[in-house]
N, C-alpha and C positions, 0 to 999 in steps of 0.2 A: 435626714442625711442617710440613715440606714435604709429607709424605705426607698430613697432614690437609688442607692447602690443596688438594692434587690431588683428594682425595675430594670436597671441597666444590665444586670447579670442575666435576668430573664430574657431581655431583648437580644443580648449577645448569644445566648443558648439557642434561641429561636432562629437567629440568623445562621449560626453554624449548622443547625439541623437542616435548614432550608438548602444550604449549599450541599450538604451531604445527600439530601434527597435528589437534588438536581443531578449530582454526579451519578447516582444510581439510575435515574431515569435516562441519562445520556448513554448508558452502557449498551453496546451493540453486541450481537453475535456475529462474529466474522469467520467465514469459512476460508481457510487458506488451502488452496489446491496445490499440492506439492509438498515435499518435505526436505528439499535441498537447502543450500546456504541462504538464498534469498527468502524462502519460506520461513526458515528458522529465525532469521533476523527480524523480519516484519512481524511474525507471529509473537515472538517474545516481546518486542517493543510495544505492540498493541495491547498485549495482556498486561503489561506494566501500567497502562493507562486505564485499566479496569474493565477492558472488554473481554468477552468470552470467546476463546479461540477453539475452532474445530478444524483440525487438519484433515484434508481429504487425500487419501492415499489408495493406490491400487493394492497395497499390502499393508493395511493398518496395524497388523499384529507383529510386524517386524520389530526386532529389538531396537533398531535405530529410531524407529518412529516412537516407540515407547519412551526411549531416552529423551527424544525431542519434546514430548508432552510433559515429562517431568521437569525438563529444563525451562519450559515455557511458564509453568506455574499457573496460579489462579485456578480457573475452572476448565483448563485446557483438556481436550480429548482428541481422539482420532477415530475416524471411521472411513467408509468408502467415499469416493468423490461425490457421487450423487446424493448420498445421505447427508454429507456435510453441508451442502448448499440448501437442503430442504427447509431448514428453519433459520437460515442466515439472513441478516440484514445487508451485509456486504460480502463480496466474494473477491478474494485476491487470486489472480491466475499466476502463481509463481511456478511456471512450467517453461520448458524450452520454447523459444520464440517460434520455431517452425511448426509447432503443433498447437499453439495457443488457441487459434480459432476453432480447430477441430475439437479440442477439449471443451471449449465453451459451448459448442453445439451439442456435446454429449451429456451435458449436466441437467437436461430437462428444462422446464420453464423457469426462466430467471426474471420474469416480469416483476417490476417494482424494486429490484435489488440494485445496489451500486456495485459495479465491477471495477476493481482497481487493476490496471494493466501495467505491470513493470517489465514487459517483455520487449525484445528487439529481434530483428532479423537482419543480421549483417554477416558478411563473410570476407575472408582475406582474398584480395585480388592477385593477379600475376605480378603486380608491382610490389607486393609484400605488405600493402596497407589494407586496412579494413574499409569496406565500402558498404553503403546501404543498397539492398538488393531488391527493393519493391517499387512498383509504380504507385501503390497506395500505402497503407500502413497496417500494422497488426491491430492497432486499436480500432480502425474502421472495419476490419474483417471480423473482429470480435463483436462489434456492435451489430453487424449484419447477421451474425450467428445467434445473437441474443437481442432481438429488436425491442423487446419490452423492458430491457434493463438500461441503466445509465452508466456508460463506460467513461472512466476517468483515467487518462494516462498519467502515471506517476512512478517515481522511484526507478526509472530505467537507465539513468545516466550516472550512476555511482556504484561503488562496490558494496557488498553486504557488510563489510567491516566498517565502512563509513556510516552506514545506517545505524550501527550500534554505538560507534564512537566517532562522532563528527570531527572532533579535534579543532573546531573552528566553525566559521560561518559557511554553510553549504546550502545552496538554493535547490529547490525541487520544482521544476517547471510542471504545471498542471494544464492539461487540455481536456475539454469535454463540452458537450452541448447543454448539460443540465447544471445551472448555476448552483442550485442547492446541493447537488451531489459533490460538486467541486469544493464547496464550502465545508462539507463534512469531511472530505479527504484532507483538506487543508488543516483541519483541527488535529487529525492524526499526525500529519507532518510536523506541526508546531509542537505537539506533545512529545516528539522524538528529539526536540532541540534543533530541528532543521527549519529552513525558511521556505514556506510555500509561495509560489508565484504563478498566478493565473496568466497564461500566455495565449489564451484564445480557444476557439472551438475545436472539435475533434478533427476537422479537416486539416488542422495544423500538426497533427500527430506525427506525420512523416518527418517534419523538421526536428521535433523533439527526439524521435527515435534515432535520427541521424547523429544526434549529439554524442551517442555512445561511440560511434566510429571515431570521432575526433578525440574523445577521451582515451580510447585504447591506443590510437596512433601516437598521441603525445607521450604516453608511457613507453611505447616502443622506441621513440626518438630520444628517450632519456629526460623528458621534461614533463613529468607527471603533474596533474593538477586536479582539483575538484571545482565544480562550478559554483561561483558566488557572483550572482548578478546584482549589481549595485542599483538600488532604487533611486529614482530621481523625482522631483516634483513635476 
């Protein structure tokens, strides 16, 4: 009986160690380009999942950036944008939508990396409502600027506050041409308590980007919501 219990204990310890090692092996270095609200929300949430966060900033020594690194915890650090992506597995472009493609093209060779694109390019029209302003999409422009990378559109249709405190079921539509890349981003989404939903290839990014215009217009009309897309069989 004692021998059996010892074998079970040894088996359980091996199992726990195996899971721990799997967790360590799964840790990525994620470069978050930008240090604003979205960057801080995603960087902090990804760090909580055990990933190493490197913020890329034009002024990495600013007091605000230092405070963000401390708030992020783990092995978080900050450096220049180009240096941040050099050793990264994933790159988050948490920058204004109108400069996202330009920034992507300035980061050097991003071949083999996953680029997470949470950006949008919308503006308020003469009718007072937000409108989508492109014939293509930011995601496709970013992919053209970094042809060797795998771009995944995600996190573009919710607030940074909801990223940190969902307060209920919130769906995160994902588009991209690399199934493996989307699966890895989906793991990050699930780790935040959000619901990943694969809605197709990168060519559908303009539809996902347009979802933010509706999201903002609803708030302006006094009917705020967060996306929860109900799965069916």
